[in-house]
Structures are given as structure tokens and as C-alpha cells.
N, C-alpha and C positions, 0 to 999 in steps of 0.2 A: 508316476507317481504315484503310490496307491497308499492311503490314508486312515487314520481310525482318531476319533477324539474322544477321551473320555474325560471326563469332570467330576470331581469330590470333593463334598463341601461338609466341614463340621456343625453340626448346630446346637449351640452351646449357649447358657446364659453370659459364658464368659466372651468380653470383646477379642479378646486372642485371640488368633489363629493359629493353626497346629501347620508346620511343614510339611511339604511334598518331597519324598525323597524315593532313591530306589536303589538294587542293590540287583549284579548276576549271584545267581543262588547255586552252589554244590553239592545237592541232594543227592540220593540214589533211590532208584526205584524203590518202592514199598506197599504192600498191598496190590493194588490195581491202578495206582498212578505210577505214572512216567517222571521222568525225572526234571527237573524244571528249569527254565531257561532265566527271567528274570523275575523281581518281586518288584511289586510298589507300595509304598509303606504311608503310613499319615499318622504324622505328630510321632512317628518309630511302630504304630501297629499296625501290622500286618492284616494283608489285605487277602490270604488265602491260607488255606488250609495247613498249620504247622510249616509256613513261609514259604512251602513247597514251591510257591509260584505258579507263570505261566507257564506250562509245559508247550513247547512249539516244535511243529516238525513241517519237512516240508519235502515237495517230492518232484521231479523231471518226467515228465512225457507220463510213460506207465508204469515205470520205474519204480520200485518200492521206497517207503516214507524214509527219511533221513531226519534224525533227531537234533535241536538245533540246542547247544546246552550250556548252562550258564557254567559249568566248568571247565567250557573249551571259551569262555567268554563271548558267547551268544557267536561263534562261526563255527558253520558246515558248509558242506561240498558234497556236491554229487553229479556224475557226469558231466565235467566240465560248465557247470553252473556251483557260486560262491554267493553263499550266504553270511553276512556279518549282520550282527546286532548292535547298534547305535542309541545310547541312553544320554538326552542332553535338556539339563533344567533352563527354562526362558522366560523369559517376560516377567522379570523378576522375581524369578522362582516361583511363580503361580501357574505354571504350563512345564509338564516334564513330556519331551518326545522321545519316543523310543521307535526308531528306524530301522524295518529290515530292509538291507541293501541286496538285491539278487542282479548278481552279473554272467552274462552270459561268457565264457571266453570259449566255446568252440565257433566251429565254421558254418555252422546249420543253426536257423531260428529253432527254436524248442518251447514247449508248453511248461509253464512252471505254478507248481499252487504250492501255497503256504497258509498254515491255519496256527490258530494256539486256543489252550484249553486253559481253564482256570475252575478249582473246586475251593466256592467261596468261605472264608472266614473274615468275616469284621472284627477286629481285637480278639476277644475270646470267645465271641457269638458265633456257632459256626451253624444255626440255621437262619442267616439273615433273611430278609425281608430279599423279596425279589418279585420286578414286575415291571412292564414295558410301558413306553411313552410313544408318542406318536406310532402306535401299530410298532413296525420295524425300524425306527428312527432311531432306538436306544433302548437300556436297560436303565432301572435306577435298583441300586442295592442298600439295603437299612436295616442297622442296628437300631431295632428298638429299644431297646434296653441300654446300650450305649457304656461308657463306661466312665465312671467317675459322674456319672448324671450326666455326660454328653452323649447326644446321638449319635450317629454316623452316618450319611449318607454318600453314595457315591450315583455318579450319572454318569454312564456310558452314553455318548454318541455316536452311532456307528453308519450313520448316512447323514449325508445332508449337513455338514459341519464343515467347518472352517479347515483347509486345508485335507477334508476325508475324499477318498476313495472309495466309492461306496461298497460294502463288501458283498459278496456274491451268495454267502452261505453264513447264515447267523441262527445259533439253538439255546436255549436256556431251557432249565428245570432241574427234575430229581438227579442227584449227583449217582449215577455210575458208569462204569468202565472209563477211562477218558478216549480208550481208542477206538472206542466205538461212535464217538460221538464228533472228532474231526470231519470238517466238511459237510457234516446235517444240517439239516435248515428246516425251522418251524414256520409254516405259513398260515396259522391262525386256526384255531381261536386263539387270543395271547393270554396263557394263564398267569393268575397271581399266588403268590407261594406266599404263605407265612411262616411264622416261626418255628414250626414244627417239624420245617422239612429241611432234609440237607439239598443245598440246592449248588448248581456249577452252571457255567457256559462256556460256547464253543462260537470262533468265527474264523470264519477264512475267504482266501480269495482263490478263484477254481480257474486252473487251464489259462492264467494271463501270457500271451505271447511274449515271450523274448527273444529279440531279434541277436545279430552275432554281435559283441561289444557293448551291449546294449544294459544300462541297469536302471533298475525302477526302486521305489522304495514302499515301505507300508509307515506310515506314519502316525502314534497314537500318541495323544494329547493329554495333559493331565491337568485340572485347573481348579481352584479352590474359590470358585464364583459357580452356584449351582443353578444361576440363569440360564434356560435354553438360550443358543443361540437363535440368529432368526435365519432363515433361507431364502436365496434367491436365483431365481432361474429365467431365461430367454424366453420372451414371449411373443418375438420374431424369428422370423427364417433368416438366411441371409445366401446372397449368391457366391458360388466359389470362386469367381474372376470377378475385379472391379479397374476402372478406370482410375489412371491417373486425377487426382483432385476430387474424387466424385464423395458425395456427402453420404453418410448412410446414419439412418436412425436406430437407435438403440433403444427397445422396449424391456424393462425389465421385471419379473412381478416379485415383488418382495414382500415374507411373512412371517410374523412373530406368533410368540405364543404366550407372553404373560399380560396383564393388562399394564398403561400408567406408563410404557415404556417410552424412550425414544429413541424411533430408528432414523439412521442416517446412510445415506448410498452414497458411494465416492467411486472414483474410476482414476487409473494410472493412463497416459496414453502420450504417443509421441509421434509427431507423420514427419519430421526433420526439422520444420520452420518452427512447431511450436511445441513446448515439453508441459504435459500438467502430470502434478502429481498430487496425489490424494484431493481430486476438484470434489468439491460437494456438487453431486445431482439434486439433493431434495432431502426432505425429511417428513416425516409425521409422528404423531404420538397414538400411541395402541390406546384402546377402548374397548366398551360393549362393542359387539359385532363391527370393529373396527381391527383388525389383526393383518390386515393384507392392505398393500397397495401396490400400483402398477403406477410404474414412474418412465420419463423417459428421455431421451438428450439424443444430440446431433454431432458426429465426428467427423472432420476434414481426412480423408484419406492422401498421402504424401503424392506430389507431381512424380518420383522417381518408380522405376519398374522394382519394386522389392516387398516384402512380407512387411504388416503394421500389428503391433501385438496390442489389443487393447484388454485391463485386468479390471473386473469390477467387482467390490464386497460391499458387505452392509455392514453398519455396527449399533450393536443394545449395548449401552451403558457400558462402552468399552469390550462387549463382546464382538467378537468375529465370527461373520457368514461362512458358507461356502464361497471360495474364490470361485468366479467364472472368467477364462481366459479365453480370447477369440482370436483368432490369427487372419488378418486381413491379407489376399493374394491380389497384387496390383500390378497388372501387365498391359500390353499394349498388343492388338493385332498386326499381323505383318501387310503391308500398302505393297499392294502390285497395281503398275501400272502399265498398259499398253500405248508405248510412243509410235508406233509405225500401224498405218491399218491393215488388214487383211485382205488379199484377193477374193473376190466374191466369186468367181468363175476358175477352177484349178481343173489341170488336163489329169486322167486317168493317171497313175505311177506318179502323179509329178511331185514334187515339192516346192514347199514353202518355210519361210522364216519368219519368227515372230520375236519381234523387237518389242523389249518392255524392261523397267525397272523392279527392283521389288526394296522397300527397306523395313526393319526391325528393329529394334532395342538390343537382342540379345543372339539370336540365331534364327536360321528357316530351312524350308526344306520345300522346293517347287516339284509339283508331279504332272502329268496329264493324261487324258485320256482320249481318243475319237471315238463317237459313238456309245455301242458297247464295249471297246477292247478294255484289255485289262490296264489299269492305271501304271504310267513309268515316271523314272524321275529325270529330271533336266540338270545334267552336270552334276558334279558333287550330293550329294545326299544332304550335306548339311552345310549350310552357309552361316559359317563364323562373321556377323556381320557388326555387333555391337556399336549400331547406330551409322551403320557406312552404308550408302547406296548399291544395290549393285544392277 
């Protein structure tokens, strides 16, 4: 799953809030602009130049770019890969999720790249403020003049947000030919553009591996709360394999960006005998010099050979952080036992027998070698055991 989070808010003296909406667009190319795919509207006001929307393209391996057009309902295909665009209002219409779903219909893995470009226009203002926050975590788009005395702000979170698969390329700056900016990347310094500049941005995911019959999505969320959600990350490392019933300590770094917020850390986890849903780990209030905290808790892995998934997230005044998902693999080692001792003295060219048992929960295979000889299998290469002793 690949995702992006966009959060706009209308700054107004009125207590009423405008609704978020979206639409596919059916514009033709004009000037040096490509046809659009979809448009995000705030209170019916456009957020792109002449509502041309977000121009979207993709390509497979090194084949040419293919446009993802709103006139085709956001659907496109190239070299056994299908792309579809799905837009959904969620969370009491506070978020708009725009999902690009890529599916590999071929028999071989391939690399897929997806990018979108937008020429910014907030309402009637084609010279919106454009500036970054947290360097490359996202962008703030602001209409300083506003409509009817109301200022509009649009915040885009492109890294470390709820449901966000961090983008690979991110560019913003003065508008010019969109086709030049797909998969372009800004590495700093990160400028601020005032109301005298016609601005645009592009973002992309580059060369993501897509297995046969596998699908992934790019998730874009739009919210009417401008508060920046917290971010979380693991502070400890994990083993590749665990024993049944083993205890695992989880250490999480939690970071927020505003003062006087209450941050809560939650997790979901089930090990077969207990099921924890939105289990509270702890909370803290942000203040000066305390915008981050380290929290820890322990989980008990199940007694069965299986995989156990742990999901962790933080909430900040009902805003969700990025989500950490960790899969713990539980397995047992094969148990080999020699039940008859081997003679200590043997004749040249003589033979000897080895008697023993082997136990495993799933399957095993036995190999042996003498001195520096090559290894050899005993009997069938794989013993399907399923907790049976051989």
C-alpha cells in the first residue's frame, strides 16, 4: 500500500466549515498542461488552475509514460498493468481518500512508477503561498486574500502520516511544463513562495516492485483539521524468528509538532488466547521542550506456530499518526535425537547404521556429511511431519 495524506482547512471568522468534495475532470490538454485526472474542492472552490485537477501518469519498467485520465474515470493500462483511481469520503466526510490501485496481470514481476502534478489555484487566487513544513514531510498552500474574507489553507502530508507510504520524489516551485516535473525531486534548501509566484507541485513513487497478480494502492487523505498528526517509529530491533510463547518488548518513539496536545499511543494485537483492540499504552501532553516521548509495552506471542500481527498508532486530538505494523513469526526448531550409539571402531570400507528420531511441527529434511565430503540427503528430501515423530 502506497499512500499520501492531504489536510486542508478553511481559516474563517465563521464557525461553520465548508465541505470537502472531489470529482473526476474531463479537461483537454491546453498550453503546456496535461489533461487532469481528479480535482479536490473545498466548499465548491477549486484548488487547481481552472479546475484542471491533478495530472497523473504512470509507466511500467522503462516503457513510455501513460496518462491516467479523469475522462476515463481514472483508469489506464500499460504492458499487463492496470491502474484505477478510487475516491471515497470517510470519517464523517472529514477525509477524502484517493486511491491509485495498480495490478500486475502478467506472469513476471515488473517495476511501476506513478506520479501526479498540480498547478495550484486556491479559489480565484493563482498566486497562492507555498511553503514546506518539517522540510519534506509536506507542503502548506495558503490563500492569503481568501474568498469573502476567509483565508484558505491546504496542508499536504506526503511522509510519515496516517496510511502514508512515503513518497520517493517530491518537488514544488514555480509553475512550468508539468511533463518536466514528474518524478523530479527537491533536496533543499526548501524555499517559500509568496503571492507573486504561480506555483505547482509534483509527487511520485518510483520503480516500486509489483509481483504477478499483486496490487498496491496510493492513498491520499483530505481532512478539514489543520493540526499536524504525530509520527511514531520503532526504537528497538526485532528478531526474524521467535519461539512459541516468547515475550517481546516493544519500544516506540512518539513525536508531535504542536503544544498543548494530548498524545495517546494505542495498539491492536491478538495471539489466539487474548485479543486486544485499541489498547492504550500511555499518553502525554506536549509542551515546550517536550514534543516527543518514548513508550514501551510487552506482548506475549502465541503458542502455535503462526504469524502474529501487531498494529500501533498514535492519536492527537482525534488525528491519527502513521501506522506501524509488525509481523512476528513463531516457529520451532526440528528436534533430532540419536537413539542408538554409533560404534567407535569401524573397518575400512565398512558400513554402519544410525538410528534416531526427528520431530518438527511442519516439515523437515535431513542431510549428513563425513569429514569434508559433500552433504547428502537421508531418504525423502522433505519429511511432511505436522508434529509427528519419524
